[in-house]
N, C-alpha and C positions, 0 to 999 in steps of 0.2 A: 650365579651372579657373582662377579668379582668387582670389588671397589676398594680404593685405597683411601684411608681416612687419616687425618693429621692429628696426632696426639698433642700438639703444642697448644693446649687449652689452658686458659687462666683458671679453670675450675679444678680445685684440689681433688674433688671426687673423681674426676676423669683421670688425673694422674694416678691416683690410688687404684683405680680400675685397671689401667694399663699395666701397672706394676704387678698387680695380682695375676693378670694374664701371663705376664712374663714368667712368674713362678710356676704357673701351671702349663707352660709350653709343652713339656713332654707328653701331655695328655690332650692337648687342644683338639686334635682330630677326632676325639671320642666325646667331646663335651659340646653342649649347645647353650649359648647365653639366652636367658629368658628374663621375664619381669621388666622392670622399669628402664633398664639400660637399652632395651631393643628400640623403643621410639627415639631415644637420644641418638643412637647410631644411625637410624634412618635419617634423622635431621642432619647429622654430620655429612652423610653421603650426598644428600641433596643440596647442601650448602645454603640452607635456609638462614635468614637473619635471626638475630637474638630475640626479636619479638615473637618468633615462631618456635623457639626452642622448647623441647620437652623438658619437664622437670627432672632434675638430677637426684640421685640417691646414693647413699653409701652402701646399700644392700646389693649383693650380687646373688641372683638366683641362677643356678647352673643345672641343666638337665643332663643326666648321665645314662648310659645303658645300665641294665640291671646287674651286670658284672663287668668289672674293669680289670683286665690283667695287669699285674704290676710290671712296670718298666724301670729298672734300676732302683729308684726310690718310689715309695707309694705316695699318693697325694697327701695322706695324713702326715707322713714323715716330712715331706717338703714344707708343709704349712707349719707344723710344730717346730721344726728347726729354724724357721724364719721368725718364730716368736708368737705365732697365733695361739690363742687360747681356745679350748673347746668349751662351748657353751651348750649345756643340755637344756632342751626346750620342752621336754615331755617326761612323764614318769613311765613311759612304755619301755619294754625291753626287746630290742635295743632302743635307745632314746632318739628322738629328733635332735640333731646336733647342728650347730653353726660354728664357724671359725671366725673369731674376731681378733683384729690386730691392727697394727700401724706399720705402714711401709714408707720409710722416708718422710715421716711426719704426716702422712695421709691415712686417715682411718678407713677401714674396709671391713665388711662383714660378708661372709660367704656361706650360703646354704645350698646343699646339694639335693636335687629332686630326681625322681625317676618315674617311669610310667608303670601303672598298676597292670599286672598280668591277668587278673581275674576280678571277682566282685569286690574283694577286700582292698581297702587303702590302708597300708601299714608302713612300718619303717623296716628297711632291710639293709643288711651289710652288702655293699657293692664292691668293696675292696678292703680287706682286712678290717681295720678299725673305722674305716669311713662308712658312714651310714647315709642313706638317702630316704626321704619320705616318698613313698609311691602314691601317685595320684592318677585318677582316671583322666583321660583326654590329653595327657602330656605327649603321647605318641604323635599327636597333631604337630607339635613343635619339633620333636626329635626327628621325625621322618620327612620333614618338608623344610629344608634349610637352604640358605645362601652361604657362601664363603666370602668373607671380606678380608682385606689386608689392612691391618692396623699398624701404624708406625710405632716403634718403641719409644720409650721415654728419652733415650739417648739419641735416637735417629741415626746411629752409626752402623747398625746391623740391619740385615734384611727384615722386612715387616713381619708381624705375626699373622698367621692364617687363622681366622676365628670363624666359627659357625654360629649363625643366628637364624631364627625362623624367617622364612619369607613372609612378606606383609599379609598375604591372603591367609596363611595359616595362623599368624599372630592375631589378626582381627577375628577370625572364626573361633579361635580358642577363647579369647576374652569374652565373646558373646555367649559361648556355651557354658563357661565355668563361673561367671561373675556371681551367679545366684548361690553358688556353693560356699561363698565366703561368709564366715560367721560375723565379721565386723562390718557394719554399715559403710564406714569410710573406705574400707578395702574394696567393697562391692562397687562403690562409686568411682574409685580410682581405676578399677579395671575397665569400666565403661568409658571413663575419660580417655584412657589410652586408646581405646577403639575409636573414639571421636577424633582424637589427635591424628592418628594414622590416616583415617579416611579423609579428613579435611585438609591436612597439611601435605600428605604424600599422595593422596588419591588422585589429584589432577594429573600428576606425572605417571602414576603407577596404576591407574584405574583398571586397565585391561589385564595387567598381571594379577592384581588382587582378585578380580572376579573370575578370571580363568582358573586360578588356584582354588577358589571357593567352589566353583562349579564341579571341579574334579573331586573335591572333598565331599560335596553333597552326593555325588554319584556313588561314592564309597560308603557313606553313612547317612542316608537320607533321614532316618528317624531322629538322629541327633539334631539336625537342622530344623526339622518340623517342630520339634519340642521347643527348641530355642526361639524360633520365630513366634510361636504362640505366647511364650512366657514374656519375651521382650515387648511384644505388642501390647500386652496387658500392663506391664510395669511402666512403660513410657507412653501411656495413652494420651497424655496432653503435656503441654509445656508448663502447666501450672501445678503438676503433681509433685509430691515430695521427692520421688526418685530422680526426676529430671533436674530439679533444683540442686539436689545433692551432687549430681555429676558436674553440673556447671560450677559448683563451689570448689571443685578441684583445680580450677584455673590457676596456673602459676602467676605470680606478680609480673606484670608487664606483658602478659600474653594477649595478643590481639587487642591492643590498647584503644583502638578506635571504637570498640563496642562497650557500652555501659553494661551493667549487670543484667538488666532486663533484656537487652538485645542479645547478650551472650547466651542467656537461657534459651531464647528462641532459636538461636543459631545451633546450639547443642541438640535441641529437639529436632530441628530440621535435618541435621546430619544423621541422627539415629533413624529417623523415619525414611530417609532416602535409602539407607542401608537395608532396612526391613522391607521396603518396597522391592528392592532388587532381589533380596533373598526370596521373597514371596514369588517373584517371577521365575526364579531358578528352580524352585522345588515343586512347581506345578507341572 
């Protein structure tokens, strides 16, 4: 899928995001955008109005291959020369690292992830000093991508070619991994992103999403059977804690016609429509 998105946004986070991608341009063909920026880019592509906008973040999660050959300068060198600081997030050896900095007045934080090759989830060097946390199921995102064209901040040069997960892979991944999150709010945010993509992008992309998910189910049926059982239990009613916590992730101004009680019911309905469809695909 190719799409051209306009970077002329009033949101400083988006400017910082684009500027960070410009720095990483020599490696963009090997990197896949993940996390909270993905729903926002879907929103931009579809041209949804601001009441339907996904929440923005200063965090950039980027999925890499397990080894990245150096091209001229390494990623670590590019970022450190631009003034990014290395923030160590664990006591492991090598440690989980994030790069934090400011580009043209816009704050940005970049963390690199990769897919686990075996049973262990650990931190591995992927290119010299650059480390990435290896996690199970990230191959869903890395191996099922779209390429989009993002306009640069100046608009005077050709757009950037950026890889991000297709919506089917993104939704499937969120539904499979949310329970692995240690923090409750992060679990809820993962499921909210699922709800967002299915509800805001689903009407236009329904067939693409479920064609992709059917293919993924055919490849890994056990993953989806386990996920379906777990989510059906966690979201058994609109009144339970899990459902309300997901609804509480609603950004200010999102779907303003619904009050809180109505939005909780809406979230519950989207989740159960998804589970009903998954149930029909895995039987």
